[in-house]
C-alpha positions as CSV (number, residue, x, y, z in Angstrom):
1,M,5.8,-20.0,-2.7
2,P,8.3,-23.1,-4.3
3,D,7.6,-26.2,-6.1
4,G,6.5,-28.5,-4.0
5,T,5.5,-26.7,-0.9
6,D,1.7,-26.3,0.0
7,T,2.3,-25.3,4.0
8,V,3.9,-22.1,5.6
9,M,5.2,-22.0,9.0
10,M,4.6,-19.0,11.0
11,Q,8.7,-17.8,11.6
12,E,7.5,-17.7,15.5
13,D,6.5,-21.6,15.5
14,C,10.0,-22.1,14.4
15,A,13.1,-22.8,16.7
16,V,16.9,-23.2,15.2
17,E,18.6,-26.5,17.0
18,D,22.6,-27.0,16.0
19,E,21.5,-25.5,13.0
20,R,18.2,-27.2,11.8
21,V,14.7,-25.4,12.5
22,R,12.8,-27.5,14.2
23,L,8.7,-26.7,13.8
24,R,5.8,-27.1,16.6
25,P,4.3,-30.4,15.9
26,G,0.5,-30.0,15.2
27,I,0.2,-27.6,12.0
28,K,-2.5,-29.1,9.2
29,K,-1.3,-29.7,5.6
30,G,-2.6,-26.3,3.8
31,A,-1.7,-24.2,7.1
32,N,-1.0,-20.0,6.5
33,R,-1.4,-20.3,2.7
34,R,-3.6,-17.8,0.7
35,H,-4.6,-19.5,-2.9
36,A,-4.6,-17.1,-5.5
37,G,-8.3,-15.2,-5.6
38,E,-9.5,-16.2,-1.6
39,D,-8.7,-12.1,-0.7
40,I,-11.0,-10.7,-3.1
41,A,-14.1,-12.2,-5.9
42,K,-13.8,-11.8,-9.2
43,D,-14.5,-8.4,-10.9
44,E,-14.4,-6.6,-6.6
45,T,-13.2,-3.5,-7.8
46,A,-10.2,-3.9,-5.3
47,L,-8.4,-0.8,-5.0
48,S,-10.7,2.6,-5.9
49,V,-9.6,4.9,-8.1
50,G,-8.4,8.7,-5.6
51,L,-7.5,5.8,-2.6
52,R,-4.7,7.6,-1.0
53,L,-1.7,4.2,-1.5
54,R,-0.9,2.5,1.9
55,A,1.6,-0.6,2.3
56,P,-1.1,-2.9,2.5
57,D,-2.6,-1.6,-0.7
58,L,0.7,-2.5,-2.5
59,G,0.8,-5.8,-0.9
60,L,-3.0,-6.0,-2.6
61,A,-1.9,-5.3,-6.1
62,A,1.0,-7.4,-5.8
63,A,-1.3,-10.3,-4.6
64,L,-3.3,-9.2,-7.0
65,G,-0.2,-9.9,-10.3
66,Y,0.4,-5.6,-10.7
67,R,3.8,-5.0,-11.3
68,D,3.0,-1.4,-11.3
69,V,1.0,0.7,-9.8
70,C,-0.9,4.7,-12.0
71,A,-0.5,7.0,-9.3
72,F,0.6,10.4,-8.1
73,R,1.2,13.1,-5.7
74,P,-1.5,14.8,-4.8
75,L,-1.0,18.9,-5.8
76,R,0.5,21.2,-3.9
77,V,-0.2,24.7,-4.6
78,A,2.8,27.9,-3.3
79,L,1.8,32.1,-3.7
80,M,4.1,33.5,-4.5
81,S,3.4,37.7,-3.8
82,T,3.7,39.6,-7.1
83,G,4.6,42.7,-4.4
84,R,1.5,44.5,-5.0
85,D,1.2,43.9,-1.2
86,P,-1.8,46.2,0.8
87,R,0.8,48.8,2.1
88,P,-0.7,51.2,5.0
89,G,-1.8,54.6,3.5
90,R,-2.0,52.7,-0.4
91,A,-5.8,51.6,-1.7
92,A,-5.8,47.8,-2.2
93,P,-5.8,46.0,-5.4
94,P,-9.3,44.8,-6.4
95,R,-9.9,41.3,-5.5
96,R,-9.5,38.4,-8.0
97,N,-10.2,34.7,-8.5
98,L,-7.3,32.4,-8.8
C-alpha cells in the first residue's frame, strides 16, 4: 500500500461522478487491509513440497515476500516401439520392466 494509506476501499463500493471517485460512507479505518503475518503464523508451513501450485498458492508466496518459487513440471513419459512388436506367427519377446 502507498505510504500514508491505511484503508482499502473495494472497487464495487466506489462510483465515478464528474471525474471524481465517490466513496460510500461508513467505511472504518483499516478496513480490508491485511497486515504481514496475519494469514499464517510464524513457523507454520505455508506451502508443502510437491504441492501442485495454483493461483492462490502463488498469491500466498508473493504475500510472504517470495519473488521466485522453485518448481518443476510433472514428468511426462512416452513409450516408443522398438520394432520388435509381436506379429502373427511370431513368438512375443520376453517381458521386461522398463
